[in-house]
N, C-alpha and C positions, 0 to 999 in steps of 0.2 A: 267381452260382453255389449261390445261398442257397435253391432250390427244397424245401420241406417235404415231407422223406418220410414215408409212411407207418410210424406204430411197428409193425407188425405184419413190416414188413421187416425191421428191425433184430436179425435172429434169436438175437443173443446164441449163438451157437455151437450153436444146439439147431435141427432140424427145422420145430420147429412152428411154425406160421408166425400163431399165434392172435394179439391184441393184450392188452393191457394188460388192457384190461374183461373180457373174456373168459377171459382167466387170474383173476385176480378173483372171478367168476361160479365159475366149478371148483372155486376154493379155498373158498368159501363152500358150493359141492353137497360140498366133503370132508369140512368142520366139523361140515355137519348131520350128515352120515352119522355121522360120531363121534359126536356128541352124543345121537342117537337111541337108543344105549346099549343095542339091539336086534339089533344085529348079533355074527353069531359072530366069532372070536374073527380068523381069519386075515384075514376081512373085512373088522375094523378095524385091522388090521398093514394090511391094503393100505389103507387108505384115508389113513394116519397118513403111510405111504410118499408118498404120492400127493400128500400135502398140505404136504408140507418140499421134498419135489422143484418145487410149484406157485411156494412161496415164495419158493426159489432162482431160479426163471427171472423173477420178476414184481420182482425183489430187480435183478435184471442184466439187465432192460428199462429201468428206470427209472433205474440210472446211464447207460446209452446216450442214452433219451433226456435228462437231465442237461449230460452231457458236451457233446452236441449243442445243447442250449441255449445253456452256455458258447459253443460256438465260434460259435456265431450271434449272441451278442452282443459277441463280440471282432471281429464284422466291422466294417470300417468303415464 
């Protein structure tokens, strides 16, 4: 019963089916908007909020993937 699962299926409590790679790409884009320095304050705040939301989602996905990997290693 050890069929590999798609990391995107590990919703980690979210409705967003994005995989870790896509989340990392989105995080990089949010960080680039912050680093640009030319955005109005309200857009900077939104980019910062998005950045921290993405960091939380990525951490959750990675924890889920690690737990699955450890469970697979324990299987005979």
